[in-house]
N, C-alpha and C positions, 0 to 999 in steps of 0.2 A: 233317614240318613242318606248321604250321597253314596251312590254305587255305580259300577259298570257291570251290566248283567245281560244274560241272554234270555229274551222273552219266550222264545219257543225253539224247537228244533228246526233247522233248515238245511237240508243236505245240499241243495243246488246253490244256494246263495247264503253262505253263513253270515256274511256281514250284515245282511238285511235284518238279522235278528239281534244284532248288537244295540243296546240302549244304554245311554249315558243319562241317569235321572236319580230318583229317590226310591228307596226300599225301606221296609220297616226295620226298626231296631231289632237286634238279635236277641233271642232268649238265651239265658246262660244256665244250662243244666248243671246239676251237682258234679263237682269234680272237674268242671270246665273253667276257662278264664277268658276275659275279654282283653283283646290286644288292640290298641289304637295304631292303625297302620301308618307308618311313615313313608314306605316305599314297597313296591311289589313289582315282580318281573313277568314278562309275557312269555308263555310257552306254547308250543304246538298243541298241547293238550287243551288249551282254551279254545283254539280253532276247531278242535274235535268236538268239544262240548257244544259250540254253536251248531255243528252239524248234527248233533243228537248221538254221538258215539259215546258208549260207555256210561249213558245216563238215560234213565227212563223218562218218557214224555211227562208223566205226572210230577217229576221233580222240578220242572220249569214253573215260573222264572227262577233262574240260578245266577246268583252272583258269581262272576268269573274270578280267577286268580288262584293258582295252585300253591304259591309261595309268597313270602314276604318277611319284612322285619318291622318292628314297631316297639311300643312301649306298654308295659302293664300298668294297671291303675296305681300301683305303688311307685311308678317311675322307673322300674327296672327295664333296660333295653334288651330285646330278645329277638331271636331268629326263630322262624317257624319250621317245624317238621311236619310235612303234609300228609304223611301216611296215617290214616286213622284206623286203629285196630279195634276188633270186637273187644268188649269187656271180658277181662280174665285171660286174654290171649297170652301164651308164653312162647318165647323162642323168636326167631328171625321175623321182624315186623312185616317183611315183604312177602313172607310165605303164608300169612294168615288168609285162609280162603274167603274170610268175610271182611277183609281190609277194603278200605275205600281211600281215595284221594279227595282232598278238598275240591269241591265243585262236582262231584259225582253224586254224593248224598247230602253232604253239608255245604253251606254257603261258603263262598270263597273270599279272597283277600282284597279284591278290587272295590274297596269300600272304606268308609271312615273307621269302622270297627268289624272285627271278626272274632268269633268264639271258637276255642280248640280245646281238647283236653289238656290238663295242666302238664302232663308229660310231654306235650308237643311243643313246648316253648323251651329254648336253650338260651343261655346268656350270649348276648352278642359281643364279640371281641371288641375291645376299645379301639383297635387299629383299623376296623372295617367301618366305613360309612354305612348308613342305612341302605343306600342305593347298592353298594356291593354286597352287603349282607343279604339283601333281597334276592340276589341270584344263586345263593348257596343251596337252598332247600330242594331244588329240583334239578336244573341243568347240572350244577357242579356236583350235587350229590350222586347224581346218575353217572357222571364221568368217574368219579372217585371210586364208586363200587365197580364199574366195569374194569378200570385199571388195576386196582389194588386188591379186590376181593375175587374178581372172576378170571382175570387174564393170566395170571401166574407168571407174568413178565418180570425179569431181573434187570437191574441197571446194566446198561451196555447192549441190550437187545433192541431190535428194529421193530417199531410199530408204525402202522399205516392207518391214518384217520381219513375216512371217506366223507368229503365235505369239509370245506375250510373255515366256514364263517358262522355257523350256527352256535348256539349257546353251548351245547354239550361238546361240540367239535373244538371250539376254542379253549374250553375247559380242559379237554384232553391233551391239546398241545401244551398248554401251561403246566398241567400236572406231570405229564410225561417228561418234559424237558427238565423241571425241577428234580425229578426222581432219577435223572441219569439215563433215560432211554435215548435212543436215536429215533427221532420223530420225523416221519414223512407224512405229507398230506396231499389230497387231491382237491382240486377246486375248478369251478366252471369258468372262471374269469381271472385275468391277471391280477385285478384288484383284491380279489378273495384270497388268491394264493399269496399275494404280498402281505396281506393281513396276517395270515398264519405264520409267514416267515419272521414277521415283526414280533410275534408273540413267542417265538422260540423254535419253530419248526426248522429242522436242519435242510430239508429240501421240500419243494412243492412240484406238483405235476398236474397236467391237464387231467380231466376225468377220463378214466379208461386208458391212460398212457401206460405203455410197457415200462416197468421199473427196472432200475439198474440190477436188482437182485431180488430174490423173494424175501419176504419178511416173516417175523416170528408171530406177529398178531395183527389182525385188522379189526378196527373198531367201526361198527356198521350201525348208522342211523338212518340211512337214505333207502335201503330196500331194493326194489325191483331195478332200478336204474344202475346200481352199482354192484349188484350181488355177484354177477359172473366175473367181474374185475377182482372182487374180494377173494373169490375161491381161487382164481388163477394166480394171485399174488402171494399166496401162502407157501412157506417152506413145507415139506413133509412134516406131519406131526403138529403143524401150526394150529392156531385158534382164531376163530372169528368171534367176537363178542357183540351181540345184537341187542340194541335197546330201542330201536324204532324202525319205521319203514315209511318215511315221508313221501316217497315216490310211489308207493304201492306195496303190498305184501306178497304179491303172487309171483315170486321169482323162480326161475328154473333152479331146482336144488342142486343140479349137477352131482348127483349121488355117485356116479362112477369115480369122479375125481376125489370126492369125499372119502370113500372107502379105500380107493387105491393107495392115496398118500396119507391115509390115516388122519385126515383133518378132523379138528374138533369144532362144534358150533354150540355155543352156549348163550342163552338168554339172560338178560340183566334189567331189573325194573327198579327204579328209585333206589333206596338204601334205608338202612335202619337208623334209629335214633342215635345209637352209639357210633355209627359211621359218620353221621353228621357232626357229632361232637369232635371226632377225630379229624375230620375235614377242616372244621373251624380252627382247631389247634394248628394244623398242618399249614393252612394258609397264612395264619399269624406268624408261625416260626419261619416259614420260607420267605416271607415277603412278597409272595406273588398275589396279584390282585386280578379280579375278573375283568374281561374286556367288555365294557358297556359301549354298545354301538349307537344307542340313542336313549336319551332321557327325556320324558314327555309328562306333562301334567296329566292326571287322570281325566281331566276334561277333553284331551286330545287323544283318548285311547283308540278312537276310530282309525287315526292315522297309523298308529303302532300295529294294529290288527292288519291293515292293508298292506303295510311293508312286510309283515311276516307271510302273508298269504302269497305275495309276489316274489319271496325269496330275497328281498332287498335288505338283508341283515348284514351287520359287521360286528357281531358279538350280540350281547344281550339287549333286549329292549326293556327299559325300566320305566315305570310309571311312579310319579311321586305326588304328594299333596299339592294342590294349586297354591 
């Protein structure tokens, strides 16, 4: 079958390991189902997979793609939940020590077909296109958990999103605005800041700029480049919710400011199946839709990867069947 895959890990030149070609048809274990993929979205996790991060060398070749939407063999339209739990796990899906994401142990969604446990498919809302639904399982689910499960924010409070144009960031802007938060963002360029304001941000600022006042929560996916600004931007008792570190993880913790102002720092990774179900209902009820910055056929996947590596994004990059 057709697939977009990583042939081997390559830390220094990840795109050199990207192959658009053919892979064997997947086997279907008991309790798993086959999904014919209609659309899938690109995530930073896919670039990390090409670099060999979070995956053992013997797992290659690995079909890329953490999330997507498609059709079951009986014609049911579905959205994929990408967190694969160990057999018998009970509790929060994200806390399972043996959990994996698609592309870490099991083949991903950038292919004609993908197999997943039966519990990992949810009905696709009729009001969402396959392209829109394909963004829900990773970027939007991550944003939903950060905002509604981890932050503790209430309507009327102020949130700062570091980085204005990535998939998680644009989802945070839209979710926060729809939920009644005052949404501020930072961005490296006027174009990225304008994009965020167009999606609902109340104000946008240059990266590192002094804010008019301190905020209740900062949503951090950038890491080293923005960490100091995030810590300085918080009110006493405020919270930073971290779900990524695209600019590097080795930031100065600024512990004196953390303890003196009683700041809170919490991590957030993906989300549970139930949270994805709630997200899908929320999106359908609220009428908000994901910002898709580029839609490309799977055959042009290399262009999408190059754009993401260069930071040339304006929302989600989505791949569709040719």
